[in-house]
C-alpha positions as CSV (number, residue, x, y, z in Angstrom):
1,M,0.0,-0.1,0.1
2,K,1.1,3.2,-1.0
3,Q,2.2,6.0,2.1
4,S,0.3,8.8,0.7
5,Q,-2.7,7.0,1.3
6,R,-2.0,7.6,4.8
7,I,-2.6,11.3,5.2
8,L,-4.3,13.2,2.8
9,K,-3.7,16.9,4.2
10,P,-5.2,19.7,2.2
11,F,-3.3,21.1,-0.1
12,I,-2.8,23.7,-3.2
13,W,-0.6,22.6,-6.4
14,S,-0.1,26.0,-7.4
15,L,3.1,27.2,-6.1
16,L,5.5,29.9,-7.5
17,L,8.6,28.6,-9.1
18,M,11.3,29.4,-6.8
19,T,15.3,29.1,-7.6
20,G,16.6,25.5,-7.2
21,L,19.6,23.2,-7.2
22,F,19.5,19.5,-7.9
23,F,20.4,17.3,-5.1
24,S,22.8,14.6,-4.3
25,C,24.5,13.3,-1.5
26,S,27.8,11.7,-0.1
27,G,29.8,11.0,2.8
28,D,31.6,8.1,4.3
29,E,30.8,5.3,7.1
30,T,30.2,7.7,9.9
31,E,29.4,11.3,8.0
32,I,25.4,11.5,6.7
33,T,25.8,14.9,5.5
34,P,24.6,15.3,1.9
35,L,26.6,16.8,-0.6
36,Q,27.2,20.7,-0.2
37,I,25.6,23.0,-2.9
38,I,28.3,25.0,-4.6
39,E,26.7,27.1,-7.2
40,A,23.2,28.7,-7.4
41,S,20.7,27.7,-10.3
42,N,19.5,29.7,-12.8
43,P,16.5,29.8,-15.3
44,I,18.4,29.6,-18.8
45,E,18.6,33.2,-20.8
46,G,15.0,33.1,-22.6
47,Q,14.7,29.3,-22.9
48,F,11.3,28.0,-22.1
49,T,9.2,24.1,-22.2
50,V,5.9,24.9,-23.8
51,V,3.6,21.7,-23.0
52,F,0.6,21.7,-25.7
53,K,-3.0,20.8,-24.5
54,S,-4.3,17.5,-23.9
55,D,-6.4,17.3,-27.2
56,F,-3.4,18.8,-29.4
57,Q,-3.5,16.6,-32.8
58,G,-0.4,18.2,-34.7
59,K,-0.2,16.2,-37.9
60,S,-3.3,14.0,-37.4
61,E,-2.9,12.2,-40.6
62,R,0.3,10.4,-39.9
63,K,1.2,7.5,-37.6
64,V,3.1,8.1,-34.1
65,M,6.5,6.9,-35.4
66,D,9.3,4.9,-33.3
67,Y,10.8,7.3,-30.6
68,D,13.6,8.7,-32.7
69,S,12.1,9.0,-36.2
70,E,9.2,10.5,-34.2
71,M,11.8,13.2,-32.3
72,I,13.0,13.9,-35.9
73,Q,10.0,14.3,-37.5
74,L,8.6,16.7,-34.9
75,R,11.4,18.9,-34.9
76,K,10.2,19.5,-38.5
77,E,6.3,19.8,-38.0
78,I,7.4,22.2,-34.9
79,P,8.1,25.3,-36.4
80,S,5.8,24.3,-39.2
81,L,3.0,24.4,-36.9
82,F,3.6,27.4,-34.9
83,S,4.9,29.1,-38.6
84,Q,3.9,32.4,-36.7
85,L,7.3,32.1,-33.9
86,K,9.7,31.6,-37.2
87,L,11.0,29.7,-34.8
88,A,14.7,29.1,-36.0
89,D,15.8,25.6,-35.9
90,E,19.1,26.1,-33.6
91,N,16.6,27.7,-31.2
92,L,14.6,24.0,-30.9
93,K,16.2,22.6,-28.2
94,Q,13.7,19.8,-27.1
95,T,10.5,17.9,-28.5
96,Y,8.6,15.7,-26.5
97,G,5.3,13.4,-28.2
98,F,5.2,10.7,-25.9
99,A,4.3,11.6,-22.5
100,L,3.2,14.9,-23.0
101,K,3.7,16.8,-26.4
102,G,5.5,19.9,-26.9
103,F,8.8,21.4,-26.7
104,T,11.6,23.3,-25.6
105,A,12.7,26.3,-27.2
106,V,14.6,29.9,-26.5
107,L,12.0,31.9,-27.2
108,N,11.8,35.9,-27.3
109,E,9.1,37.9,-25.4
110,S,7.0,38.6,-29.1
111,Q,7.3,35.0,-29.6
112,L,6.2,34.4,-26.1
113,E,3.0,36.8,-26.2
114,L,2.1,34.6,-29.3
115,L,2.3,31.3,-27.6
116,R,0.4,32.7,-24.4
117,K,-2.5,33.8,-26.7
118,D,-2.2,30.2,-28.7
119,P,-5.3,28.3,-27.5
120,R,-3.3,24.5,-28.5
121,V,-0.9,25.5,-25.3
122,K,-1.6,24.5,-21.8
123,S,1.5,25.8,-20.2
124,I,5.2,27.6,-20.3
125,E,7.3,27.8,-17.7
126,K,11.2,28.9,-17.7
127,D,14.0,26.0,-18.0
128,Y,16.7,25.9,-15.5
129,I,20.4,24.6,-15.5
130,I,20.7,23.2,-12.2
131,S,23.6,22.2,-10.4
132,L,24.9,19.1,-7.6
133,G,27.8,19.7,-5.6
134,K,30.6,17.5,-5.5
135,P,31.3,15.1,-2.8
136,S,32.5,16.0,0.5
137,G,34.2,12.4,1.3
138,T,36.7,10.4,-0.9
139,P,35.0,7.6,-3.3
140,G,36.4,5.3,-4.3
141,G,37.6,4.8,-7.9
142,G,38.4,1.8,-10.3
143,G,41.8,-0.3,-10.7
144,G,43.5,-3.0,-9.4
145,T,41.8,-6.1,-7.9
146,D,37.8,-6.4,-7.5
147,P,36.9,-7.1,-3.6
148,A,35.0,-9.7,-2.7
149,Q,31.4,-9.3,-2.6
150,E,29.5,-8.0,0.5
151,T,25.4,-7.2,0.9
152,P,25.4,-3.5,2.3
153,W,23.3,-3.3,4.9
154,G,20.4,-1.1,3.0
155,I,20.0,-4.6,0.8
156,T,20.0,-6.8,3.4
157,R,17.1,-4.3,5.9
158,I,15.3,-4.5,3.1
159,G,15.0,-8.0,1.9
160,G,17.2,-7.4,-1.1
161,A,19.5,-9.1,-2.9
162,T,17.1,-11.1,-5.1
163,N,17.4,-12.3,-8.5
164,G,16.3,-9.6,-11.2
165,I,17.3,-10.9,-14.1
166,G,15.6,-10.2,-17.2
167,K,14.0,-7.4,-15.1
168,T,14.7,-3.7,-16.3
169,A,15.4,-0.7,-14.5
170,W,15.5,3.5,-16.2
171,I,18.0,5.1,-14.3
172,I,17.9,8.7,-14.9
173,D,21.1,10.5,-13.6
174,S,24.5,11.3,-14.5
175,G,24.8,8.2,-16.6
176,I,26.3,4.8,-15.9
177,D,29.9,3.4,-16.0
178,S,29.0,1.2,-18.8
179,G,32.1,-1.0,-18.2
180,H,31.5,-1.8,-14.7
181,S,32.2,-5.7,-13.9
182,D,29.1,-5.4,-11.2
183,L,26.4,-4.1,-13.5
184,K,24.6,-5.0,-16.5
185,V,23.9,-2.2,-18.9
186,D,22.2,-2.0,-21.9
187,I,24.2,0.4,-24.0
188,D,21.5,0.0,-27.1
189,R,18.7,1.3,-25.2
190,S,20.5,4.2,-23.1
191,R,20.7,7.5,-24.0
192,S,22.3,11.0,-22.9
193,Y,20.2,14.5,-23.1
194,V,23.5,16.2,-22.2
195,T,24.9,18.1,-24.9
196,Q,28.6,18.2,-24.0
197,G,31.0,15.0,-24.2
198,K,29.2,13.7,-27.9
199,Y,26.2,12.8,-25.8
200,S,28.2,10.2,-24.2
201,I,26.2,7.8,-21.6
202,E,29.2,7.1,-19.6
203,D,29.2,8.4,-15.9
204,G,32.1,11.5,-15.2
205,N,30.1,12.2,-11.6
206,G,29.5,8.7,-10.5
207,H,26.1,9.6,-9.1
208,G,24.3,7.6,-11.7
209,T,26.4,4.7,-11.2
210,H,26.3,4.3,-7.3
211,V,22.1,4.7,-8.0
212,A,22.3,1.7,-10.1
213,G,24.5,-0.6,-8.3
214,T,22.0,-0.3,-5.5
215,V,19.1,-1.2,-7.9
216,A,20.7,-4.2,-9.8
217,A,24.7,-4.9,-8.8
218,I,25.2,-8.6,-9.8
219,D,25.3,-11.6,-7.2
220,N,28.9,-12.4,-8.8
221,A,31.3,-12.6,-6.0
222,I,32.6,-9.5,-6.4
223,G,32.2,-5.9,-4.7
224,V,28.6,-5.8,-3.7
225,V,24.9,-7.1,-4.4
226,G,21.9,-4.6,-5.4
227,V,18.3,-5.6,-4.5
228,A,16.8,-6.8,-7.9
229,A,20.5,-8.4,-8.6
230,G,21.5,-8.6,-12.4
231,A,18.8,-6.5,-13.3
232,T,19.3,-4.8,-17.0
233,I,19.9,-1.4,-16.0
234,V,19.4,1.5,-19.1
235,A,21.2,4.5,-18.5
236,L,19.5,8.0,-19.3
237,R,22.2,10.6,-18.8
238,V,20.7,14.0,-17.9
239,L,23.2,15.2,-15.5
240,D,27.0,16.2,-17.1
241,N,30.1,15.3,-15.4
242,R,29.6,18.5,-12.8
243,G,26.4,17.5,-11.9
244,S,24.9,20.1,-14.1
245,G,21.5,19.7,-15.9
246,Q,18.4,21.3,-17.3
247,F,14.7,20.4,-16.5
248,S,14.1,20.1,-20.0
249,W,16.7,17.2,-20.6
250,T,14.5,15.0,-17.6
251,I,11.3,15.7,-19.4
252,A,12.6,14.4,-22.5
253,A,14.5,11.4,-20.5
254,L,10.7,10.5,-19.3
255,D,9.6,10.9,-23.0
256,Y,11.7,8.1,-24.2
257,V,10.7,5.6,-21.2
258,Y,7.4,6.7,-22.1
259,A,8.0,5.2,-25.7
260,S,10.3,2.4,-24.6
261,G,9.4,1.4,-21.5
262,T,7.0,-1.9,-21.0
263,S,4.5,-2.4,-17.5
264,G,6.9,-3.6,-15.2
265,D,9.4,-1.8,-15.6
266,A,10.9,0.6,-13.1
267,V,12.5,4.4,-13.6
268,N,14.8,5.6,-10.3
269,M,14.8,9.4,-9.9
270,S,17.2,10.7,-7.7
271,L,17.4,14.2,-8.3
272,G,15.3,17.3,-8.2
273,P,16.0,20.5,-6.1
274,Q,17.4,21.7,-3.1
275,S,15.7,24.9,-2.9
276,R,11.7,25.2,-3.2
277,Y,10.7,24.6,-6.9
278,V,8.0,23.0,-8.8
279,D,8.3,22.3,-12.3
280,S,4.2,21.1,-13.9
281,A,6.3,19.6,-17.1
282,V,8.6,17.7,-15.3
283,D,5.5,16.1,-12.7
284,A,3.2,15.6,-16.0
285,A,5.8,13.5,-17.3
286,A,5.8,11.5,-14.2
287,F,2.5,10.9,-14.3
288,A,2.0,10.0,-17.8
289,V,4.6,7.2,-17.6
290,A,3.1,5.8,-14.1
291,G,0.2,5.9,-16.4
292,R,1.6,3.2,-18.5
293,G,1.8,0.4,-15.7
294,I,5.9,1.9,-15.2
295,K,6.7,2.1,-11.7
296,I,9.1,5.2,-10.4
297,A,10.9,5.5,-7.2
298,I,11.8,9.2,-6.8
299,A,13.7,10.3,-3.9
300,A,12.2,12.5,-1.1
301,G,15.2,15.8,-1.5
302,N,17.4,16.6,1.0
303,S,16.4,19.5,2.5
304,S,14.7,18.6,5.8
305,D,11.5,20.4,4.1
306,D,8.3,19.3,3.3
307,S,8.9,17.2,-0.1
308,L,4.9,18.7,-1.7
309,F,7.3,21.8,-2.4
310,Y,9.8,19.7,-5.1
311,S,9.8,18.4,-8.3
312,P,9.7,15.6,-8.9
313,A,9.5,14.1,-5.5
314,R,5.3,15.7,-4.9
315,A,4.5,13.2,-8.0
316,G,4.2,10.6,-5.4
317,L,1.1,12.0,-4.1
318,N,-1.8,10.0,-4.8
319,N,-0.1,8.0,-7.4
320,A,-0.4,4.6,-6.9
321,N,2.7,3.7,-9.4
322,I,5.1,6.7,-8.2
323,Y,6.8,6.2,-4.6
324,T,8.7,9.0,-3.2
325,V,11.2,7.9,-0.5
326,A,12.5,9.6,2.6
327,S,15.5,8.5,4.0
328,M,16.7,6.3,7.3
329,T,19.8,5.0,9.3
330,S,21.2,1.2,9.6
331,S,19.5,1.9,13.6
332,D,15.9,2.9,11.9
333,S,16.7,6.1,12.5
334,W,15.4,9.4,10.6
335,S,18.1,10.4,8.8
336,S,18.5,14.3,9.9
337,F,19.0,15.5,6.1
338,S,15.7,13.9,4.5
339,N,12.7,15.5,3.1
340,Y,9.3,14.4,4.2
341,G,5.5,15.0,3.9
342,T,2.4,13.6,2.3
343,P,4.1,13.0,-0.9
344,V,6.0,10.3,1.3
345,D,5.0,6.4,0.6
346,V,8.0,5.0,2.6
347,I,11.6,5.3,3.8
348,A,14.3,3.2,2.9
349,P,18.5,3.1,3.6
350,G,19.8,6.3,2.3
351,S,23.0,7.0,5.1
352,S,26.2,5.3,4.5
353,V,25.0,2.9,1.8
354,K,27.9,1.2,0.0
355,S,27.4,0.6,-3.7
356,T,29.0,1.0,-7.4
357,Y,30.9,3.8,-8.8
358,K,32.3,5.2,-11.5
359,D,35.8,4.0,-13.2
360,G,34.8,0.8,-12.3
361,G,35.4,1.5,-8.3
362,Y,32.9,1.4,-5.2
363,A,31.5,4.3,-2.3
364,T,29.7,5.0,0.6
365,L,27.4,8.3,-0.2
366,S,24.3,9.2,2.0
367,G,21.2,10.7,1.2
368,T,17.4,10.7,-0.4
369,S,19.4,9.8,-3.3
370,M,20.6,6.4,-1.9
371,A,17.0,5.3,-0.7
372,S,14.9,6.2,-3.5
373,P,16.8,3.1,-5.4
374,H,16.7,0.6,-2.7
375,V,12.5,0.9,-3.8
376,C,13.5,0.8,-7.4
377,G,14.9,-2.8,-6.7
378,L,11.8,-3.7,-5.4
379,L,9.4,-2.3,-7.7
380,L,11.3,-4.4,-10.0
381,L,10.6,-7.6,-7.9
382,G,6.9,-6.8,-7.5
383,N,5.2,-4.7,-5.1
384,V,6.7,-2.9,-2.1
385,S,5.7,-4.1,1.2
386,T,7.1,-2.8,4.8
387,N,8.4,-4.0,8.0
388,G,8.8,-1.3,11.1
389,S,8.6,2.2,10.6
390,V,10.3,5.2,11.6
391,T,9.3,8.3,13.0
392,R,10.5,11.5,12.2
393,T,12.9,12.8,14.8
394,G,11.3,16.0,16.4
395,N,7.8,15.2,15.0
396,S,5.3,12.4,15.5
397,D,4.7,11.7,11.8
398,S,6.1,7.9,11.0
399,Y,6.5,6.4,8.1
400,P,6.7,2.9,7.0
401,I,10.2,0.7,5.7
402,A,10.4,-0.3,2.0
403,H,10.5,-4.1,2.4
404,N,11.0,-7.2,-0.2
């Protein structure tokens, strides 16, 4: 049962957009402080995401194509469908045709005014550059002999290390170390929306590879073992080596999952803003993917705040296929950094979590970024059960612990 059914408080979805930062988390065996933010987030000058109304037909005389062909076709059609904009090709940054219909583009004030009056347009939102901090600990690297396999405490706590072979997890993050000996990565289906590095899916940050290992590290006598051991990982890279990305890249990744995933797959989104910030297009794309029977685990965030004010974490409220995940310690206690609130469905291990890392290595990191993939792995295995609960420090709110 989803925890958002536990408490249903009145709320208002119409929230003011506020400057935000993508969160991620790092630490060592004793340190549970998330990554320190090192630079502020700013809107991308003149760049906006435009979402069409649900009854928008476009070129209704043709059938929808496969994902790659559809994106190519939409790049041709959108300037024609909105000819009054005189939209230059280089200003059309992303197109969306599955989870939602729309595009992201660089637009001037005259173009924006035309779109605001266009009856086909549902919403227009600024696109943001959002950045991670750098790890405060010393994560491990590759090289040398692979360590003997161990089962991280979080995997044991939730009843993981179960056979996940044949199942697929889509990791929307900083990419994946595709050559890591403890991961099974589907390179052919993987995609990068990061414009630097020739769209490589390779993880230059480490965060995405860490997440992937918690979901599905192989049971192979080396390193660590994941919740759904040996499941196939598809890397959807929306953060560059510095941990910087755009919300429009995340929308594009969700659009791809909608087009390419199947019911029974699971998605992990260990990303979101550090400060209160909501993006209705990101949320809408997540809802659409969930509507296909593809379940999503989303990190609640590391701001010690109500997750209702953060996208995409708030999407877990009242959606049976989206799980917003808070973080706990190895003593079944509340992680001090974790967000909370009505969108949170379950709590999972997030403090001092060991997993795979870039360059063939392993690392111990902390944060709700680490809690979410535990639940993603459980979603691959079936429905999420619970075993015990954690009460938030200094509060009476109690959250069930995710379990197999």
